[in-house]
N, CA, C and O atoms as a MOPAC input file, in Angstrom:
PM7 MOZYME 1SCF
protein

 N    -20.02300 1     5.61700 1    -3.41000 1
 C    -18.76500 1     6.27300 1    -3.70400 1
 C    -17.99200 1     5.43000 1    -4.72100 1
 O    -17.87400 1     4.21400 1    -4.56800 1
 N    -17.48100 1     6.07200 1    -5.73400 1
 C    -16.74900 1     5.37700 1    -6.78500 1
 C    -15.37600 1     4.95400 1    -6.28400 1
 O    -14.73200 1     5.67400 1    -5.52000 1
 N    -14.93800 1     3.78700 1    -6.72000 1
 C    -13.60600 1     3.29600 1    -6.37500 1
 C    -12.58600 1     4.06500 1    -7.20500 1
 O    -12.72500 1     4.19600 1    -8.42100 1
 N    -11.57700 1     4.56400 1    -6.53700 1
 C    -10.52200 1     5.31200 1    -7.21500 1
 C     -9.33800 1     4.38100 1    -7.48200 1
 O     -8.95400 1     3.58800 1    -6.62200 1
 N     -8.77300 1     4.48600 1    -8.66600 1
 C     -7.61100 1     3.68400 1    -9.05300 1
 C     -6.45600 1     4.60100 1    -9.40700 1
 O     -6.65400 1     5.69400 1    -9.93700 1
 N     -5.24600 1     4.14500 1    -9.11000 1
 C     -4.06900 1     4.87400 1    -9.57700 1
 C     -3.13700 1     3.89500 1   -10.27700 1
 O     -3.14600 1     2.69800 1    -9.99000 1
 N     -2.34500 1     4.40900 1   -11.18400 1
 C     -1.44500 1     3.54700 1   -11.94400 1
 C     -0.08200 1     3.45800 1   -11.25600 1
 O      0.17500 1     4.12600 1   -10.25400 1
 N      0.76800 1     2.62800 1   -11.81400 1
 C      2.09400 1     2.38100 1   -11.24400 1
 C      2.92600 1     3.65500 1   -11.18000 1
 O      3.61900 1     3.89000 1   -10.19000 1
 N      2.87000 1     4.46900 1   -12.20900 1
 C      3.67100 1     5.69000 1   -12.22900 1
 C      3.25700 1     6.62800 1   -11.09700 1
 O      4.11200 1     7.21000 1   -10.43000 1
 N      1.96300 1     6.77600 1   -10.88100 1
 C      1.47400 1     7.65300 1    -9.82400 1
 C      1.87000 1     7.12600 1    -8.44900 1
 O      2.25500 1     7.90200 1    -7.57400 1
 N      1.77800 1     5.79900 1    -8.25100 1
 C      2.18900 1     5.21800 1    -6.96900 1
 C      3.69000 1     5.38100 1    -6.76400 1
 O      4.14200 1     5.65700 1    -5.65200 1
 N      4.44800 1     5.21300 1    -7.81600 1
 C      5.89500 1     5.39200 1    -7.74600 1
 C      6.23300 1     6.80700 1    -7.25800 1
 O      7.10200 1     6.98300 1    -6.40500 1
 N      5.55300 1     7.79500 1    -7.79500 1
 C      5.76600 1     9.18000 1    -7.37900 1
 C      5.28300 1     9.40500 1    -5.94100 1
 O      5.94100 1    10.09400 1    -5.16200 1
 N      4.14900 1     8.82800 1    -5.60300 1
 C      3.57100 1     8.98400 1    -4.25600 1
 C      4.51600 1     8.45400 1    -3.18400 1
 O      4.71900 1     9.10200 1    -2.15700 1
 N      5.09300 1     7.28000 1    -3.41700 1
 C      5.95300 1     6.65300 1    -2.41600 1
 C      7.43400 1     6.94100 1    -2.64800 1
 O      8.27500 1     6.52900 1    -1.84900 1
 N      7.75200 1     7.62700 1    -3.70400 1
 C      9.13800 1     7.95800 1    -4.04900 1
 C     10.01000 1     6.70600 1    -4.14800 1
 O     11.11200 1     6.64500 1    -3.60300 1
 N      9.48000 1     5.71300 1    -4.86100 1
 C     10.23000 1     4.50300 1    -5.21200 1
 C     10.14300 1     4.34900 1    -6.71900 1
 O      9.23600 1     4.89100 1    -7.35000 1
 N     11.06900 1     3.62400 1    -7.28900 1
 C     11.05400 1     3.45700 1    -8.74500 1
 C      9.92900 1     2.51300 1    -9.17100 1
 O      9.44800 1     1.68800 1    -8.39400 1
 N      9.53500 1     2.66200 1   -10.41500 1
 C      8.54300 1     1.73200 1   -10.96200 1
 C      9.10600 1     0.31400 1   -10.97600 1
 O      8.36000 1    -0.65000 1   -10.80600 1
 N     10.41300 1     0.18000 1   -11.17500 1
 C     11.05000 1    -1.14400 1   -11.14600 1
 C     10.89700 1    -1.79000 1    -9.77200 1
 O     10.72200 1    -3.00500 1    -9.67300 1
 N     10.96300 1    -0.98000 1    -8.71000 1
 C     10.76500 1    -1.51700 1    -7.35700 1
 C      9.35600 1    -2.06000 1    -7.21000 1
 O      9.16700 1    -3.15400 1    -6.67800 1
 N      8.36200 1    -1.31000 1    -7.67500 1
 C      6.97500 1    -1.78800 1    -7.61100 1
 C      6.80900 1    -3.07100 1    -8.41100 1
 O      6.10400 1    -3.98500 1    -7.98300 1
 N      7.45300 1    -3.14500 1    -9.56900 1
 C      7.38500 1    -4.36200 1   -10.40000 1
 C      8.02300 1    -5.54300 1    -9.67500 1
 O      7.48900 1    -6.65300 1    -9.70000 1
 N      9.16700 1    -5.30600 1    -9.02800 1
 C      9.84200 1    -6.37700 1    -8.28200 1
 C      8.96700 1    -6.83600 1    -7.12500 1
 O      8.81900 1    -8.03700 1    -6.90100 1
 N      8.38400 1    -5.89300 1    -6.38500 1
 C      7.50800 1    -6.26000 1    -5.27100 1
 C      6.35500 1    -7.13700 1    -5.75400 1
 O      6.00800 1    -8.12500 1    -5.10700 1
 N      5.76300 1    -6.77300 1    -6.89100 1
 C      4.65700 1    -7.59500 1    -7.41300 1
 C      5.14200 1    -8.99000 1    -7.75800 1
 O      4.44600 1    -9.96900 1    -7.48800 1
 N      6.31300 1    -9.09700 1    -8.34500 1
 C      6.80100 1   -10.41200 1    -8.78400 1
 C      7.13300 1   -11.32600 1    -7.60600 1
 O      7.03500 1   -12.54600 1    -7.73100 1
 N      7.52700 1   -10.75300 1    -6.46000 1
 C      7.85400 1   -11.58800 1    -5.30500 1
 C      6.71900 1   -11.63500 1    -4.27800 1
 O      6.84000 1   -12.29400 1    -3.24500 1
 N      5.61900 1   -10.93500 1    -4.56400 1
 C      4.43900 1   -11.03200 1    -3.71800 1
 C      4.46900 1   -10.17400 1    -2.46500 1
 O      3.85000 1   -10.52600 1    -1.46100 1
 N      5.17600 1    -9.06000 1    -2.50800 1
 C      5.14600 1    -8.13200 1    -1.37300 1
 C      4.54100 1    -6.81200 1    -1.85100 1
 O      4.35800 1    -6.59500 1    -3.04800 1
 N      4.23800 1    -5.94800 1    -0.90400 1
 C      3.62800 1    -4.67300 1    -1.26700 1
 C      2.11500 1    -4.78700 1    -1.31500 1
 O      1.54000 1    -5.80000 1    -0.91700 1
 N      1.48700 1    -3.74100 1    -1.80300 1
 C      0.02100 1    -3.71100 1    -1.81000 1
 C     -0.56100 1    -4.63200 1    -2.87800 1
 O      0.09600 1    -4.94900 1    -3.87000 1
 N     -1.79200 1    -5.05000 1    -2.65900 1
 C     -2.49000 1    -5.82500 1    -3.68100 1
 C     -2.74200 1    -4.91200 1    -4.87500 1
 O     -2.76000 1    -3.68800 1    -4.74300 1
 N     -2.93300 1    -5.51700 1    -6.03000 1
 C     -3.11700 1    -4.74600 1    -7.25600 1
 C     -4.09700 1    -5.46300 1    -8.15900 1
 O     -4.41900 1    -6.63300 1    -7.95300 1
 N     -4.56000 1    -4.74900 1    -9.15000 1
 C     -5.42400 1    -5.32500 1   -10.17200 1
 C     -4.66100 1    -5.38000 1   -11.48300 1
 O     -3.91400 1    -4.46100 1   -11.81700 1
 N     -4.84900 1    -6.44400 1   -12.21000 1
 C     -4.29000 1    -6.53500 1   -13.55400 1
 C     -5.48700 1    -6.65500 1   -14.49400 1
 O     -6.10900 1    -7.71100 1   -14.61200 1
 N     -5.78600 1    -5.55300 1   -15.15100 1
 C     -6.95200 1    -5.48800 1   -16.02700 1
 C     -6.48600 1    -5.39000 1   -17.47500 1
 O     -5.97900 1    -4.35500 1   -17.90700 1
 N     -6.66100 1    -6.47000 1   -18.21300 1
 C     -6.25900 1    -6.50900 1   -19.62200 1
 C     -4.80000 1    -6.08300 1   -19.78900 1
 O     -4.46400 1    -5.31700 1   -20.69200 1
 N     -3.94200 1    -6.59000 1   -18.90800 1
 C     -2.51900 1    -6.31400 1   -18.99500 1
 C     -2.08600 1    -5.00000 1   -18.36500 1
 O     -0.89900 1    -4.67500 1   -18.36400 1
 N     -3.02800 1    -4.24700 1   -17.83300 1
 C     -2.72400 1    -2.95200 1   -17.22600 1
 C     -2.78000 1    -3.09600 1   -15.71000 1
 O     -3.74700 1    -3.63400 1   -15.17200 1
 N     -1.74900 1    -2.61800 1   -15.02100 1
 C     -1.67900 1    -2.69800 1   -13.56400 1
 C     -2.23900 1    -1.42000 1   -12.96100 1
 O     -1.81900 1    -0.31900 1   -13.31900 1
 N     -3.19000 1    -1.57000 1   -12.04500 1
 C     -3.71400 1    -0.43300 1   -11.29100 1
 C     -3.86500 1    -0.84700 1    -9.83300 1
 O     -3.96600 1    -2.03000 1    -9.50900 1
 N     -3.87900 1     0.14600 1    -8.97400 1
 C     -4.04400 1    -0.06200 1    -7.54300 1
 C     -5.29400 1     0.68000 1    -7.09500 1
 O     -5.53200 1     1.81400 1    -7.51200 1
 N     -6.09800 1     0.03700 1    -6.24100 1
 C     -7.26100 1     0.71700 1    -5.67900 1
 C     -6.80000 1     1.59000 1    -4.52300 1
 O     -6.01700 1     1.15100 1    -3.68000 1
 N     -7.27600 1     2.80300 1    -4.48200 1
 C     -6.88700 1     3.76700 1    -3.44700 1
 C     -7.11700 1     3.18700 1    -2.05000 1
 O     -6.26600 1     3.34100 1    -1.17400 1
 N     -8.24500 1     2.52900 1    -1.83200 1
 C     -8.53700 1     1.96100 1    -0.51300 1
 C     -7.51300 1     0.90300 1    -0.12300 1
 O     -7.10400 1     0.83600 1     1.03700 1
 N     -7.09200 1     0.07300 1    -1.08200 1
 C     -6.07900 1    -0.94900 1    -0.79100 1
 C     -4.74800 1    -0.31100 1    -0.41500 1
 O     -4.04300 1    -0.80800 1     0.46500 1
 N     -4.40200 1     0.79400 1    -1.08400 1
 C     -3.15600 1     1.48900 1    -0.75100 1
 C     -3.22700 1     2.08400 1     0.65100 1
 O     -2.26300 1     2.00300 1     1.41200 1
 N     -4.35900 1     2.67600 1     0.99000 1
 C     -4.51800 1     3.23400 1     2.33500 1
 C     -4.44800 1     2.13300 1     3.39000 1
 O     -3.83400 1     2.31900 1     4.44000 1
 N     -5.07300 1     0.99200 1     3.11700 1
 C     -5.00900 1    -0.14300 1     4.04800 1
 C     -3.56600 1    -0.61500 1     4.21300 1
 O     -3.12000 1    -0.86700 1     5.33200 1
 N     -2.83700 1    -0.73700 1     3.10700 1
 C     -1.44200 1    -1.18300 1     3.16100 1
 C     -0.58700 1    -0.18000 1     3.93300 1
 O      0.23100 1    -0.56700 1     4.76700 1
 N     -0.77600 1     1.08600 1     3.65800 1
 C     -0.02200 1     2.12100 1     4.36600 1
 C     -0.30300 1     2.06300 1     5.86500 1
 O      0.61200 1     2.21500 1     6.67500 1
 N     -1.56300 1     1.84300 1     6.23900 1
 C     -1.90500 1     1.73200 1     7.65900 1
 C     -1.23900 1     0.51800 1     8.30000 1
 O     -0.82800 1     0.57800 1     9.45900 1
 N     -1.12800 1    -0.58600 1     7.55500 1
 C     -0.45800 1    -1.78300 1     8.07400 1
 C      1.03100 1    -1.54600 1     8.28200 1
 O      1.66200 1    -2.22900 1     9.08900 1
 N      1.59100 1    -0.59300 1     7.56800 1
 C      3.02900 1    -0.31400 1     7.64300 1
 C      3.38400 1     0.71600 1     8.71600 1
 O      4.56500 1     0.97000 1     8.95600 1
 N      2.38600 1     1.31000 1     9.36100 1
 C      2.66500 1     2.30800 1    10.38800 1
 C      3.40400 1     1.67800 1    11.56200 1
 O      3.06200 1     0.57600 1    11.99100 1
 N      4.40000 1     2.35900 1    12.07500 1
 C      5.23300 1     1.86100 1    13.17800 1
 C      5.47200 1     2.96800 1    14.18500 1
 O      5.51800 1     4.14700 1    13.83400 1
 N      5.62400 1     2.57600 1    15.44100 1
 C      6.07100 1     3.51500 1    16.46500 1
 C      7.55700 1     3.34600 1    16.72200 1
 O      8.20300 1     4.23800 1    17.27200 1
 N      8.10200 1     2.19800 1    16.32300 1
 C      9.53800 1     1.92700 1    16.34100 1
 C      9.78900 1     0.84900 1    15.30000 1
 O      8.84400 1     0.35400 1    14.68500 1
 N     11.02300 1     0.48600 1    15.09600 1
 C     11.31700 1    -0.52000 1    14.07800 1
 C     10.71300 1    -1.87700 1    14.39900 1
 O     10.51000 1    -2.69600 1    13.50300 1
 N     10.42600 1    -2.11900 1    15.67000 1
 C      9.88600 1    -3.42400 1    16.05000 1
 C      8.42200 1    -3.38400 1    16.48400 1
 O      7.85000 1    -4.42700 1    16.80200 1
 N      7.80800 1    -2.21000 1    16.50200 1
 C      6.43900 1    -2.09500 1    17.01200 1
 C      5.52000 1    -1.45000 1    15.99000 1
 O      5.72300 1    -0.31100 1    15.57100 1
 N      4.50000 1    -2.21300 1    15.60000 1
 C      3.50000 1    -1.68200 1    14.68100 1
 C      2.50000 1    -0.82400 1    15.44000 1
 O      2.27700 1    -1.02100 1    16.63500 1
 N      1.90500 1     0.12000 1    14.74100 1
 C      0.81700 1     0.91300 1    15.28800 1
 C     -0.45100 1     0.10800 1    15.09400 1
 O     -0.69900 1    -0.40700 1    14.00400 1
 N     -1.24600 1    -0.00300 1    16.12600 1
 C     -2.50100 1    -0.73400 1    16.02600 1
 C     -3.49100 1     0.06100 1    15.19500 1
 O     -3.55800 1     1.28500 1    15.30600 1
 N     -4.26300 1    -0.63400 1    14.36000 1
 C     -5.31300 1     0.02200 1    13.58400 1
 C     -6.54000 1     0.27000 1    14.44900 1
 O     -7.46100 1     0.97400 1    14.03500 1
 N     -6.55900 1    -0.29900 1    15.63600 1
 C     -7.69800 1    -0.18000 1    16.54400 1
 C     -7.40600 1     0.91800 1    17.56700 1
 O     -6.53200 1     0.74400 1    18.41600 1
 N     -8.12800 1     2.05600 1    17.50200 1
 C     -7.85100 1     3.16200 1    18.43200 1
 C     -8.04400 1     2.77000 1    19.89500 1
 O     -7.40500 1     3.35200 1    20.77200 1
 N     -8.90900 1     1.79900 1    20.17600 1
 C     -9.11900 1     1.35300 1    21.54900 1
 C     -7.86100 1     0.66800 1    22.06000 1
 O     -7.43100 1     0.91200 1    23.18700 1
 N     -7.26000 1    -0.20400 1    21.22000 1
 C     -6.01800 1    -0.87500 1    21.62600 1
 C     -4.89800 1     0.13900 1    21.81300 1
 O     -4.09200 1     0.01100 1    22.73400 1
 N     -4.84300 1     1.15700 1    20.93600 1
 C     -3.80300 1     2.17500 1    21.05000 1
 C     -3.90800 1     2.91300 1    22.37800 1
 O     -2.89100 1     3.24200 1    22.98900 1
 N     -5.12800 1     3.17200 1    22.82600 1
 C     -5.29300 1     3.91300 1    24.07000 1
 C     -4.94000 1     3.06500 1    25.28500 1
 O     -4.72800 1     3.61200 1    26.36700 1
 N     -4.87100 1     1.74400 1    25.13600 1
 C     -4.53200 1     0.85200 1    26.25000 1
 C     -3.03300 1     0.79600 1    26.47800 1
 O     -2.59600 1     0.34000 1    27.53400 1
 N     -2.22600 1     1.24700 1    25.51400 1
 C     -0.76400 1     1.17200 1    25.63500 1
 C     -0.18400 1     2.43100 1    26.18300 1
 O      1.03200 1     2.53100 1    26.34600 1

C-alpha cells in the first residue's frame, strides 16, 4: 500500500486550524510528526491517524486507550 501524504493547507482544512497554528506547533515541537522534503512540509496520513488516536479523550483528564482489551476492562 502506498504511503499517502497531505500538505499543510489540507491538514489546516481537515482540523479547522490556521496554517500559522500548524507552523507554530512545528516550531515548538508539538502536534503530529512531519516530513520536510526539499523545503516542503508534508504529513503522512498514518502519522496523522496515530496522532489523532493519541488525542482521543473520554473526559478532559482521561485518554481513550488505543488497546480495545484495556478499554473493555474499564
